C-alpha atoms as a printed R data frame, in Angstrom:
   type eleno elety resid chain resno       x       y       z
1  ATOM     1    CA   MET     A     1   4.167  -8.195  -6.830
2  ATOM     2    CA   TRP     A     2   4.728  -7.516  -3.145
3  ATOM     3    CA   THR     A     3   8.163  -8.253  -1.755
4  ATOM     4    CA   GLU     A     4   8.958  -8.801   1.899
5  ATOM     5    CA   GLU     A     5  12.290  -7.436   3.094
6  ATOM     6    CA   GLU     A     6  13.573  -5.785   6.244
7  ATOM     7    CA   ASN     A     7  10.276  -6.499   8.051
8  ATOM     8    CA   GLN     A     8   8.268  -4.626   5.417
9  ATOM     9    CA   LEU     A     9   5.957  -5.497   2.537
10 ATOM    10    CA   LYS     A    10   6.819  -3.318  -0.464
11 ATOM    11    CA   ARG     A    11   5.338  -2.738  -3.871
12 ATOM    12    CA   SER     A    12   5.554  -0.098  -6.597
13 ATOM    13    CA   PHE     A    13   2.673   0.725  -8.915
14 ATOM    14    CA   THR     A    14   2.925   2.595 -12.215
15 ATOM    15    CA   PHE     A    15  -0.016   4.315 -13.895
16 ATOM    16    CA   LYS     A    16  -0.678   6.198 -17.113
17 ATOM    17    CA   ASP     A    17  -0.369   9.603 -15.453
18 ATOM    18    CA   PHE     A    18  -0.571  11.516 -12.189
19 ATOM    19    CA   SER     A    19  -4.384  11.571 -12.172
20 ATOM    20    CA   GLU     A    20  -4.589   7.775 -12.299
21 ATOM    21    CA   ALA     A    21  -1.940   7.439  -9.596
22 ATOM    22    CA   PHE     A    22  -3.755   9.903  -7.362
23 ATOM    23    CA   ALA     A    23  -7.109   8.184  -7.926
24 ATOM    24    CA   PHE     A    24  -5.495   4.884  -6.900
25 ATOM    25    CA   MET     A    25  -4.099   6.497  -3.743
26 ATOM    26    CA   THR     A    26  -7.569   7.793  -2.895
27 ATOM    27    CA   ARG     A    27  -9.034   4.301  -3.178
28 ATOM    28    CA   VAL     A    28  -6.200   2.893  -1.045
29 ATOM    29    CA   ALA     A    29  -6.842   5.608   1.545
30 ATOM    30    CA   PHE     A    30 -10.450   4.448   1.951
31 ATOM    31    CA   LEU     A    31  -9.303   0.828   2.366
32 ATOM    32    CA   ALA     A    32  -6.655   1.804   4.889
33 ATOM    33    CA   GLU     A    33  -9.098   3.874   6.909
34 ATOM    34    CA   ALA     A    34 -11.665   1.069   6.923
35 ATOM    35    CA   GLN     A    35  -9.018  -1.370   8.181
36 ATOM    36    CA   GLN     A    36  -7.453   1.185  10.554
37 ATOM    37    CA   HIS     A    37  -4.074   0.283   9.089
38 ATOM    38    CA   HIS     A    38  -2.275   3.015   7.208
39 ATOM    39    CA   PRO     A    39   0.580   2.625   4.724
40 ATOM    40    CA   ASN     A    40   3.820   4.473   4.360
41 ATOM    41    CA   TRP     A    41   3.782   5.653   0.780
42 ATOM    42    CA   SER     A    42   5.123   8.097  -1.726
43 ATOM    43    CA   ASN     A    43   3.992   9.374  -5.095
44 ATOM    44    CA   VAL     A    44   5.993  10.929  -7.901
45 ATOM    45    CA   TYR     A    45   4.020  11.659 -11.062
46 ATOM    46    CA   ASN     A    46   2.642   8.276 -12.210
47 ATOM    47    CA   ARG     A    47   4.366   6.058  -9.630
48 ATOM    48    CA   VAL     A    48   3.120   5.067  -6.177
49 ATOM    49    CA   ASP     A    49   5.419   3.219  -3.764
50 ATOM    50    CA   ILE     A    50   3.772   1.530  -0.786
51 ATOM    51    CA   VAL     A    51   5.463   0.082   2.299
52 ATOM    52    CA   LEU     A    52   3.447  -1.855   4.873
53 ATOM    53    CA   THR     A    53   4.575  -2.737   8.389
54 ATOM    54    CA   THR     A    54   2.719  -2.933  11.687
55 ATOM    55    CA   HIS     A    55   4.093  -0.262  13.972
56 ATOM    56    CA   ASP     A    56   2.293  -1.387  17.131
57 ATOM    57    CA   ALA     A    57   3.714  -4.913  16.699
58 ATOM    58    CA   GLY     A    58   7.291  -3.629  16.664
59 ATOM    59    CA   ASN     A    59   7.559  -2.705  12.977
60 ATOM    60    CA   VAL     A    60   7.205  -6.206  11.584
61 ATOM    61    CA   VAL     A    61   4.957  -7.689   8.917
62 ATOM    62    CA   THR     A    62   1.726  -9.057  10.372
63 ATOM    63    CA   GLU     A    63  -1.582 -10.353   9.084
64 ATOM    64    CA   LYS     A    64  -2.823  -6.729   9.063
65 ATOM    65    CA   ASP     A    65  -0.224  -5.924   6.396
66 ATOM    66    CA   ARG     A    66  -1.022  -8.998   4.326
67 ATOM    67    CA   LYS     A    67  -4.751  -8.237   4.500
68 ATOM    68    CA   LEU     A    68  -4.269  -4.642   3.338
69 ATOM    69    CA   ALA     A    69  -1.862  -5.727   0.573
70 ATOM    70    CA   LYS     A    70  -4.443  -8.208  -0.708
71 ATOM    71    CA   ALA     A    71  -7.182  -5.561  -0.656
72 ATOM    72    CA   ILE     A    72  -4.918  -3.139  -2.540
73 ATOM    73    CA   ASP     A    73  -4.222  -5.784  -5.182
74 ATOM    74    CA   GLN     A    74  -7.957  -6.337  -5.612
75 ATOM    75    CA   LEU     A    75  -8.372  -2.661  -6.533
76 ATOM    76    CA   LEU     A    76  -6.386  -3.375  -9.670
77 ATOM    77    CA   GLY     A    77  -8.703  -6.168 -10.760
């Protein structure tokens, strides 16, 4: 579940292993590029942490963030 705090949408995802986590990040990368809205994220082994905020709106959560978060959730079925 996404949480909104400090003007950011945040969510952590856990996968079976690094390969699944990396595959997920690849799919997210294509979504982000298509929407021209790129996440701040990190990956350690099977965990991916994503933070969304709109930099050109003053680092606050906007509809662009909510749209990308929804698209990311849809990747997981």
